[in-house]
N, C-alpha and C positions, 0 to 999 in steps of 0.2 A: 506789187498790185498798183500801188500809187504811182510810182514813177512811169508806168506805161499805160495807166488808166484802164486796168482790166480787173475782172472780179476773180475770185479764188478758183473758179472751175474753168478758167481760161488760160492756165498755165499747165504745160505738160512736159514730161521728161525731167532729166535731172536726177541726182542721188536723192535718196529718202530724207536725209538730213535737211534739205531745202525745205520741206513741208513741216518740219517739227522743230528745229533749231531757231532761236531767236537772238538777235543781235541789236545792241544799242549802237546807233550811228550818231555820233556827235560832230557836227560840222558847223561852220560859220559862213555866212554868205554876205555879200555887201548890203547893208540895210537899205540902200536906195532901190534894190530890186523888188519890185511889187507886182510880179507877173508869174502866176501859177505855171505857165508853160516853160518859162526860163528856169524856175526852180525844179520842174520835173526833168528838164534837159541836164541840168546839173546833177541831179540825183542818178539819172542813167549813167553819166560819166563816172560818177563815184563807184556805182556797182560794177561797172566795167574795170575800173582800175583796182578797187579793193577786193573784189570777188572773182575777178578775170571772167565776168559773165559774158557769155556769147549766146545770143538768141536769134531766132528768126521768126517772122510771123507767117501764118498760114491759115486757111479757111478749113474748118472741120465741120460736118453735120453732126451736132451733139444735142442732147436734151436742153432745151431753153424755155424761157417765157417769151411769148410774142406780145409786144405792146400794141394794142389796137385802140381804135376809137370805140367807145361804149355805144350802145344802141340809142341812147338818149342825146348823144352828141357830146363834143368837147366843151369843157367849162375852163378855158384857158384865158389868162390875163397876158395880153400883148406887152411887151417890154417897150419902154420909152427910149432905150438906147443906153449907153454908158458901158462901163467895165462889167465883166462877167463876174458874179460873186457866188460863192458856194459856202453853204453852212450846213453841218449835220450835227445834231446833238441827240443824246439819249437821256430821258428823264429818269427819275427815281423809280417809276413804276416799269422801266424797261422800254417806254414808248420812244420810237425813233421818229425824229422830225428832220426833214430835208427841206432846205430853202435854197433855191437856185434862181438868180436874177440874170436876165440877158443871156439866155441859154436857148439852144436848139433842141429838137426832139431826140436826136441821136445822142447828145450829151447827157440829157435827162435819163435816157435808157441805161447808158453806161453807169451813171451815178446810183441809179436803182439797183443795178446788178451788184454792186459793192455790198449791199445790204441784203441780198437775197441768196438762196442756195443754188441758183442757176443764172447764167448769163441772160440778159434781156435784149431782144432785137426789136428795134423800132420799125413797125410796119403800119404806123398811122397814116402815112402820106401827107402829113401836116408839115408845112414849110413856114418859117419865119422864126423869130425870136420872142421868147416868152419869159415870164416870171413864174415859178412853180413854188408852191408850198404843200407838202403832204405830210401827214403824220399817221402812224399806225403802231400797234403793239405786235411784235414778232410772236409767232405761235409758241415759242419756247418760253415766254414770259408767263407766269401764272399771276394775274392781277388780284389785288384784294376786292372785296365786294364793292367798296367805294369806287375804286378805279374801274370796275367792270363796266360802268356806263360809258366810259371813253375808250374801251378796249375794242378796237376794230382791227381786222386783218388787213393786209396790204390789198387783199382781193376785194375788200369792201370799201376801203379808203379811196383807191383810185377811182372807181366809178362815181362815188359820192362827192369827193373833193375836186376831181379834175375831168371827169367825164371820160376817162380812159379805162382800159382793163387789161388784165395779164390772161394769156391762155397758154398752157403747156403744149409744146410741140417740139419736134426734132427740127432744127433750123441751121443753116450755114452761119457760123459765128467766127470772127477773127480771134485766133488764139496765138500764144507765144510758145514756142517750143524751145526748150533749154538744150543748147548744143553743148556747152561746157560751163562749169562753175567750180570754184574752189572756195574752201573755207578762207576767211581773211586772216592775214598774219597780224600780230599785234603791232601797233604803231612803234 
């Protein structure tokens, strides 16, 4: 998912073990590389080499969340420029916080999808580069009474914090189809 910037519901095909087995991948990169796109390209090559992964991209109409502008209008912070920065954290109460700097709406939708149960398709029509900060508590987290005051779902957080909203719909989504994959051999 990370190497190709897709969410869990955007991968199709392959054997059952792809969805259940977990592997620790330990690799070193040149410390001077400070570019996420370069790291993801390196990870893609590693997956091809070690797992013999062969995939192709296609568009499927599947259940998704459509990201739209809320009726009260967007509350977005224009970015001043500079490097793109991404930070995701999960608090003790399960609250998720995403901070994105110098990012467009498509990248924001992709990042949201990694924390939700469906892909997110940007249909805001908003162009430009922005700084985003959004925090919410996933529905699966049961907050304590003290935390309940800060407990908001993503469906409440987006309109309140960014002036955006999510709507369930079937939408065309870029997905990855696994053509071939093998379990890795030991080093």
